[in-house]
N, C-alpha and C positions, 0 to 999 in steps of 0.2 A: 198157422197159429191163428188165435181166435182175438178178436179185438176186445179191448176193454170196454166193459158197457156202463160206462158213467159212474163206476163205484169205486172206491178206493178203500182199502182195509186200512182203520184205524187203530193201531196197538194201543193197550193201556199200561199205563206205567206206575211201579209201586214206588214211592219216593219216601226216603227216610233221611236225606241229609240236604242242605241248601244247596250243592253243587248239581243235585238233580232236577232243580227248578228248571233248567235249560231244555229240560225236553218233556216237561208234564204235558200230558195228550189227554183232551176231552175223553172220557171214559163211553166208549161207543164200538157197537162190533162194525158196524157199516154204514157210511154217510153219503146221501146222494153228493154227486159232485158238485153241483150247483149249491147246494145249503152249505158244504165243507168249505168253498171259496168266496162266498160272500163278505167276509171278513180278513182282517190280516193273521188273525187267531186262526181259522182255518187253514190259511197258507202255513204258518208253524207247527200247526199239529201233523198236518202232510209229511212235512220234512223230518219230524222228529220221529214219526210212525216208523219212516224208511231207514233211519238209523237202527231204531229198536228192531226193526225186522233183521237186520244186517248182524245185530248182537245175538239173534237165537243160537241155540245149541246145534240146529241142523246147518248154520253157516258157521260165523264166526266166534260163536261162544263154546265151540266145541270143535266141529269136523273139520273145520279150513283154520284151526289155530293150532292146539295142544291135540286134535282127536284123530282123524282119519288120514290127514294130509301127511302128518308125522308119523303116523304107522307105515306110510310107504316110504318115507325118507329111511327108514329103519332104525329110529329112535328107540323102538320098544322091542323088548322079548314079551310078545303078545300069546305067548302059551299059557300064561299064568293070567289073563285078562278074560272075564267074562262076558265080554263082547264078542258073540261069537262070528258077527262081519268084521272085525278086525284081526280073529285069528285066521279065518278062512283065505282071508286075501294073502296073507304071507305064508301060512302053513304050506300052502301048495308051492311056493317057490316059485310060481310063476305069475304073481299077481292076478289071479284070477277074478277078474272084473265082472264077469257073467254070472257069478255063483248066486244064488237065490237070497242069500244071506247080505251081497255085496251089490249087486244091481239097482234093487230101488233106493239106496243110498245116495248112488250117483245120481240117478233118475231125480231125486228130491232136490240136491245141489243145484241143479239145471233149472228145475221148475220155479224154487224160490227165489233165487238170482233173477229170472226174467221176470217174475211179479213184482220185485221190487222195481226193477227197470221199468217195468211198465207203469208203476205209481211215479215213477221220478218222469216219464214222458207226460202223464196228464198233468203234474205239478208244472212242467216248464210250460207247455201249452198254455196254461192259466195266467204263468206269473207273465209270458210276454207279455201279454194282452193288459197287463195290470196296470194301471196309475200309481206311482209311488206315493200319492196323496193316501191311499189306503192304508199307509203304515206311518202315519202322523202321529200316533199313539207309541210308536218304536223308534225304528231308526230311520224313515223315510226311504229317500234312493238308497242310501246305504244299505237299508235291510233288503230292500226289494234286490239289488246285485247280489247280495250274500245269499239269499236264499236260491236265487237263479244261478249262480257259480256253484255252489255246494251240489245242487241237483244235478247239474251236468258232469260234475267232478264224481258223483257217486256213479251214476250211469257209466262212465268211462272205467271207473274202479271195478264195478261187478262185470263189464263185460271182458275186461282185460284178465280177469282170473278165472272166468268161463273159458277164455281162448287158453290160458296156461294149462287148464285140466283135458279140454275135447279137442284140442286141436295140436299139430306137429309144432315144434319150436321153429323159429326161422332157420337156425342153422341146418336141420334137415331139408329144407326147400322142396317141399312134395308138393305144394301147388293145389293141395286137396280143399274143395270148399267145405267146411263143415260149422261155421258159426255164424249166425245172423245178428246184424247188429241193429239194433230196433232203437230208431231214434225219432219217433213221430207216434203222437196217439190220435186214434187208436192205432195200436199194432197189428197190423194185419199183412200176413204174407211176405214176410223180409225173406230175402234170398240169403242163402249161405253165402259166405264170402272166405276167401283165401287169410290165410294168417297175415301176410301185409295188409292186404285191404282192412282187415280189421284193425290193425295196429294203427293204421293212418288215420281212421275215424276216432280212434282212443285218443291220439294225441291232438286232433283237432278239437276235441271237448275239452280235455286238460288245457290246453293252453286257452281257449277262450273263458274258462272258469278261473284260470289266474288270473286274468286280467280282471273279471269280475271281481273277485275276493280281496284284490291288492288294494284296493281303495279303502276299505275298512282296515283290513289285518296290520298293514304297513302304519297304518295312522296310531294303532296301539301296540305296536312292536314292543315296545319297552315293557309293557305289563304281559305281553303273552310270553316273554321269555321268562317270567317268573313261574316255575313249576307250580304254586300254589294257584296261580290265576288262570294256569293253562288245563290243570288236571283235579287243582283242588277244590276249597269252599271259597275262594275270593273271588268275587265277581268282579269285571272291570269297572274301572271308575267311571261314572256318568252315563251307564247304558243298562238295558234291560236284562235280565237272568238269561233271556234267549239267545242275546247277543255275546254273552260271556262263557266261559269254559270253553275255549277254541280248541283245546286238546283233543276233545272228543266230537270235533266238526272236522271237516275236509277243508282246514284252512288254506290260506294262501302258501305258505310254508310246506304243509305236506303234499299239496299239489305239484309244487317244486321236486320234492322228492319221490311224488310218482312218476313224475315226468324222467326224473332219472332213472328210475327202475324200468319204465317201459322202453326209453331209448335205448338201454342196454340189452335189454330182450332182443330190440328190434336189430341191433348190431352198429347202431349210431353212436360209437363210443365219444365223438367229440361233443354230440349233445348231452350226451349223460355226463360227461365229465364237467360240462357248463352246470348244468342244473344241481349236481352234487358238491361241486367248490363253491356255488353259492350258499348254499346251507352250511358247510364245513367252515366257510369263513364269516359267517353273518355275526357270530359272538353272540348269537340268540339261544343257543343249545349247547349244553355240556353234559359230561358222563357224571353219574353218582360215583361216590366215594366208596371204592370195595368195602372199605369197614361198614358202611352202611347196611350191607347184607345182614349183617350178625345183629343188627339192630330193628330188622324188620322189614327192609326194602328189599323183597325178594325178587321184586321185577325189575330192580335198578332203573325205576322209571323215570328218573330226570331228563333221559336223553329222548322218551318218548314224544315224537312229532305229533302222531296221530294214532288214537288208540278208540275203543268202543267201550262201552259200557253196559253190564250186566249184573244187576243186584243179587243173580241167583248163582253166579259164577261159583264159587265156593262151594255150594250144594251139588252143580253138575259135577265140577270135578272130583270132588267125593265120592260121588255113585260108583266110581272104578278106583279110587285109591284113599278111600276112608279107612283109617288105622283099624276102626272096629269093624272091618269087613274080614273074610276068609282070605286066606293067600290066594286065591283064586280070581280076586278082583282088582289087580293091580297092574297099571301101565309100567313094569320094572324096564329101567332104562338101560340099554347096551354099552357098552366101552367105555364106563365111567372110571373102572379102574385104571385102563390104559392113558384117559386123559389124565387123570391126576397123576401117574407118575411121570409123564413126560412135562407137566406143567403144574405142579403142585401148588404154586401160590395165584394160579388164576382164579379169580371170586367165582367164575362160571362155572367151576368143577368143584368149587368147596361144600362143606359141611351145611353151609346155610341153605343154599341153593337146590342141593341133592342131599336129600334125608331119606334115612333108612326107614323101610318097612319090611318086616319079615327077614331082615337081614340083607336086603337086596335095596338097591338104589333106586329111588321115584323123584321127578322133578318136584322141587319146594315152592315152585312160583306162584300155585294156585290155592295153598292152604291157607287157612284163615290166619290173620295178623291181629291181636287184639288192639283197638283203638284206645289211645289217640296215636299211638306210635305207627306211622307209617300207613295210615287207614287207607291210604288210596290203592294199597296193594289188591285188597277183597273184590273190586268189582272192574278192573281194569282189565281190558283186553288189549295188549300191544299191537300193533298192525305195521306201524313204520316208525324205526328208530333212526338217529343220527350214525350207529354204527353201521347199519345198512349202506348209506351214504358213504361212508368211510371205505367200505367194501368194495362199492361201484366205482368211487374215486381213484382206489389204489389200483385196480384193474385196468382202467382208462389210461392213468398217468402212466403205467408201465408201458404200455405201447405208444403213447403221443408225446411223452416227455422223457423217460428215462426210467432205469432199474434204482438209481440212487433216490430219487426223488418217491418212487413208491415205496420203496425200504423204509423210509424215514417215516412217512405217513403211517405206514403198517406199525412199525414200532411204537410210535404215538397212541394208536388205538390200542394195542396189546398192554401198554404200559397201563393205560386209563383201565383197564379190566384186571391189573395186579399181575399180568404174567411177567415172568423175568428169564424165559427162556429164551436162547438167542435166536435170533431172527436169520435164517440164510436163504437166499433167494439163487441167483444164478442163471437161472432157465426160466421160461415161461411155464413149463411144466411144472416147476419146483412152485412158483407162484401161483397155481391152480390147486395142488396140494396145500398150501399154506394157506389159502383163502377157504377152501372146503373145509379144512380142519379148524379153522376160526370161526366160522360158519357154524358146524355143527355145536359147536360150545354156545356160540353165540345166541341161535335161533332155537334152542331147546323149547320143546311145547309152544313156538310161536308162529309154525305154519310156512317157514320161507325156504327152508333148505332142500326140499323137493325140488321147488322151480328152479331153484341153483344148479340141479344137476343136470335137470331137462334144459336148461339152457344151454349147457356146457357140452350136453350128448354125452354123460359120463356113467360108466356103472358106478353101484354104490357097494364099497368094501368095507365092512364093520364088523368086528369080533374075528377077524380072520377069513371070513367068508365074503364072495364077492357074488353080486346079484346082477345078471345081466339086464340092463334097461332099455335097449335101443327099442324094443316092441312094447315096452308096459307104461312108457310115459303119457300116451294118449289113451284117455277115458272113452267107451263106446258111447255114440250118441243115444239118446234117451229112446224106448220103445213108444212110450206113450206122447201124445200129442201135448205139446205145452201150451195152456189153457193161458195166453197172455193177450 
């Protein structure tokens, strides 16, 4: 692996609304490292550029949200999609990751993630040596700690998703070393580690990031709980645009949620339950009313704790699902009729979130919603929701507290989504079936279901067909040398 040569990519932003001011970036292609970090604005530009890189279509703007990763989760009938890579990987029925149209897509995921990790490391190397007086025009030491904490959290977040894609899940216990954890700049020859070793470093970084971000985010928690402050146009009172709109940043609460996600993947249910419980009972976040979907809140975004921002998102999604295109350009959803038949009142499978194209079902979350009603819908990529923390908590509580408590919490979550179907557990197997069933509705076009199947090492059954997954959960390592 090659080192970072003192150059950091700075991305260009297209700003239209006031909430975009937090991530305005100086228009430049490449800026020398010493020049970039000579003032506070350079640190802000660097961090904002990393978030923008994450939101690109090659990562969370498509492939790791509603795109490739959800193709693998069997959300779509891809025979009618014009993306050849999407068709090939499923049409072969054996998850053909080595196909010429698929392999480059996987290599790009790896390369782009590690490039952003390298940028995090360069930022961290600089911020650790920088006095808080450099940020006197902004938030001072609070801002310096916030930037350091967010960069650490992003580094952990990206490593964790690379691990979930390119290495076996802990349940398999293979001991194979596949993924390096790059935590220094320059990034040179980091050894590949086992799944457990990588998870240990992810948790280390997230725990430190949580401590660094807590001082700011807990100070402004009453404002952060307001959706319009977190994700909308209302900045936090008394602070700069850069320090506002915390829902688009890896804030303290998002880091707690990510820790719950990571601990559960690791198999540490006590720690996962602790972090999830912290969020569920904080009274900071709440669910959208099911009726809001009909008004335009297609992403039910009130419970989004962390999301990314891409002002071209509607166009990117429309390239495969726009009504003006041919019938061969759609990501048609599987199993929607079955989901509706079993739970017709659930807003997640209703007419607002699932729309018709060519008499087939298509996910409606990423279609354009005319402002000003629910204007946040058009550019938001949900990454972490309160609902996921409920799923984590339910699974942990079942084992550590008991079935009755798990059932009560599960019933509340389903009620918040409009579900009226009677919930019956009775066994651990039944619990997993119900959780996977609920997750298929909850995470449509959001990129989390594949990871859930992988963590549990379960086959995927949809539309009466079962896909054997034990050999298909791990992507091949890239053939190209990663230039980080």
